N, C-alpha and C positions, 0 to 999 in steps of 0.2 A: 504494500500500500504506500502511495506517495506521502512523504512527510513534508516536502517543500513544493510550493507552487511558484512557477515562474510566469509572470504575467507581463504582457506588453500590449499597447494599444494599436500597434500596426506591425505588419510584416517587415517594414523598413527597419525595425528595431531588432530583428532576428539575429543579425550578425553579432551585435553587441551582446544580447541576452544569451546567445549560444555559449558564450564564455562561462556563464553561470552554470549552464547544463554540463559543460565539459568538466568543470571543477567538482560539481556534485557527483558526477560519475567517477571521478578519481577517488573520492572518499567513499564510494559505494552507497550513496544516499539516493533513495528513490524520489523522483520528482515527476510533476506533470507540468506541461508547458501549454499556455493558452494565449491566443490573440483575442483580447476582449477590451472593449472600450467603455469607459465610464460615461463618455459623452454621447456616443452613437448608439449605444444599447444599454441604457441605464437600468432597465428592468432586469435584463439578463445578468448584468454585472452585480447588482444588489443580491439577486438570488444566489449567484455563485459565491460571493463573499460571505453571505449568511450561512451557507451550508458547508463551507470549507473545513471548519473545525470538526464537524461530525463525520466528514469524509476522511479524517486522519491528518489533515494538513496542520503542521505545527509552526511553520514560518512561511510567509509570502515574500517573494522577491518581486518587486514591481518596477519595471523600467518605463520611463516616460520622457518625452521631449516637450518643448513648448510650455504650455500651461501646467503640465505635469500633475494632473489631478488623480491619476490612477493610484499612486502609492498612498496619497492622503485619504482618498475615498475608501481604499482597502482598509487602512488603519481605523477609519471611523466606524467600520462595520465589523471587522475581524478582531477578535479579542486577544489574539496572540501576536508575536512580533511581526512587523512589516519592515522590510529593508527597501529603501528607494534607490533606484539607479537613474540619475539624470542622464539623458541621452544627448549627445552632441548634435547640434543643428547648425546649418550654414548661416542662419540669420544672425544669431548672437552667440554661437559657440557652445550652447548648452547651459550658459549661465542662468538663463531664465528658468530652465527646469531645475537647476541646482537650488536657486533661491526659493522656488515654489515648493520643493520637497522639504528643504531644511527648515523653512519658516512655518511649521505647523503650529496651530493654536495649542495652548496649554491643555493637557489631558489627552491629546491625540498624537503621541510621538511616532515619528518614522525615523528609524536609523537610516542615515544617508551616507553613501559612499561617493567617491569621486565621479566626475563626468566619465561615462562609459566604463565605470568600475564594476562591471558585473562579476568578474572573477572574485574580487574582494567581497562582494555581496554574498557569494556562495560560501566563501571561507567564513565569513561572519555567521551565516546561517549554520554552518557546521559547528562552529564554536558554541552557538546557542544550544544546538541539539546535544553537544557533547557534555553538557552539564549533567545529564542523566544517562549518558552512554559512554562507558569507559573505553570500549573498543574504538569508538570514533575519536575519543580523546587521544588514544595511542596513535591513530593514523595522522592526526593533526601534528603531533610531536615529530613523527617521521617526516612529514612534509616540511616542517621547519628545518629539520636536519638536512633534507635535500637542498633547500634554498641556501643554507649555510655552505654546504659542500660545493654547490655550483659557483658561488662567489669565490671561494677559496681556490677552486680549479682555474678560474679566469685570472685571478691574481698570480697564481703560479706560472701560468702560460705567459702572461705579460712579462714577468720577471725573466723568463727563459728566452723569449724571442724579441723582446723590445717593442716599443711603441709603434714604429713604422710598420713592421711585419704584422703585428697584431691587428692594426687598422686595415692593412691590405687584405688579410685573411677574412676579417669581419665583413668587409665590403664585397667579397666575392659571391 
């Protein structure tokens, strides 16, 4: 049964929100992904958000650009955590969505990640779920170790081959 729901208002958000799906898969977390609009189909959206908890959803990750109402509306209806992902737009670079998601009224919080930060939203969801899941917590610790080892390997390579060769290889 899905524990996380990944929501987006348009298929144009799919490339960004797919990063959340990839990260959840890495941790073995079941999810569902939906294109659903708080503006274009409010009745369907409200029914979805009201029934999410009884369907086993524990965290919603909602991506939105522009006015970015999807995360806030989800948080207004869904009683468990909602993580908002502001989506980059050509008009103002996603800052409008960032401000819209982060400036929720008191009592309706939405955890907010960086513009296009869907991977971090999934990691945050995993951390939330790991409060009661020790196996998931172990996977998160292993992931942090992978990150550390990746940086150490890059540093070692830089030290061995030097700046110019490193950049040349990186740009190939």
